[in-house]
C-alpha positions, 0 to 999 in steps of 0.5 A: 096748078091750083086745081091739082092741088084742089083735087088732092085736098078733095081726094084725101078728104074724101079718103079720111071720110070714107075710113072714118065712116068704116070705123064709124059703123064696125065700131062694137058697143061699149062703154062711153061709145058715144065719146068714141063716135062723137071723135070719129064724126069730128074726124069727118067734120074736119074733111067735110070743113076742107072740102067746102074752102077747097070748093070755094064755100067759104061761108058754108065752111065756116057755118059748118065749122061753128054748128058741129060742135054744138051739135056733137056737144048736144048728143053727148049732152043728151046721151049722158042724161038719157043714160043717167035717167034710165038707171 
């Protein structure tokens, strides 16, 4: 029974990753697009966290959970200051 639940979690998270990746690919360039893309990547991060937990990789899941927001913040910060310095 546990294997079935694990397989359902992995399938659902993988489907979420595919849908979010598609949205990341087709998103048009517009004002503040970086924040929309970071939000989409956040969905992928949550799905990856669920997959890691389902596979029993608890340490890797929590390292990923801690480092992913820092990465998103660094990207947003760099994008913000890149746009302000070029104008």
